[in-house]
N, C-alpha and C positions, 0 to 999 in steps of 0.2 A: 440447523442444518436438518435434513430431511433423513428421518435417521432408515430409511429405503436403500440410501446411498451413503452410507455410513461411510467416514472420513474420509468424503470427495466435498468440495465446495461446488454448492449449486445456487446460480447467482437467479432467487427469485425473485418476482413483485417485490417482496414486502422487502426483503436485501437490498432491494433498488433503491426503496423508498427511505428507509431507515439510515443510507450511506450515500443518498443523492448529493449534502452538500461537500463530503469527504470527495467524489467524485467527482464532482465538475472542477472544485481548485484542482483535481491533479490534473482534467484534461485540459487546464487551461497553461499546463507547463507546456505545451507542447511548443508555444511562443519564445522566443532565447528575452525578450522584453520582461515575460511575467516569470522565469524562471531569475535573472536577476534581481530582480523585488524579490521573487520568495528569499531568494540566500540571503539578501540585505535585512531581511525583518520577516522570520519566519511566521510568528504570532502573528504579526500585524498584516500580511499576507491572509494568513487563513481567517480571521479576523473580519476581515472582508467579504467572506463568502458565507460569513453569519456561524461558520465552524462552533460546533460545542465543543466545552473544554474538552472531555472525553475523545473525541476526534482529532484535538492541537495535538493530546499529551501520545494518540498514538504515532503520530508523524514524528513529534519531537524526539521522541523514544524511538524510532526505527522499526515498531514494532511490528514488522511488516504481517506475520500470521494472525496479530491481532487485528488489524485493518483486515484482513482477509472475513476474519471469524465474524465483524462486523459488517461484512460486506460490501467492502470496496472490491471490486472487478478489479481482479487479477493484471490485467492489461496497463493498469492505472496505477495498483502498485508498483509495477516496474516501473512508471513513468517518473513517478515518485521519486524510486531510488536509482533512478539516472541521474536524475533532479540533485541529487546531494553525494552523488558521487558511491552508489553504495553498486556492483555487478549485477546480473540475473545470479549467476552461483550461490553469489551472499546471499542474496532473499534468499533462493529455494532450499537453503542449507538451513536457514533462520524458521523457517516456514516448516521445514520438515524435523526439525529439533536435531541436525549432524551437524557438525564441520564441511565448511567447504568438501575437503579430502574423502569425506566419509563418501559425501552425494558422486562425487568423481569415480570412487570407488565402486559404487553401488551401480552407476552407467554404465562400468570397464572400461573405463576414460584414464 
């Protein structure tokens, strides 16, 4: 993370290169057929994209913040989340280290 933009995710070329396989797998989940294949065998599906064990572990653990720290695009993290039944508020709360109720309270909702 760029120290000049502390506490923000900056998607740079370096992050893009490091997280390429993870992001490529996530974008594939736009297809209903691919989502079905992913749900049927997550590990096998991800290995088909050449993902590392570290990348696979982040997805298996649903470590949304870890994926973003690794360099995954927030838009694609949300795509993975939606594919496994996690909502945007759940992903946001995890990345902020808060509960969903705390996220809503901070937003005045």
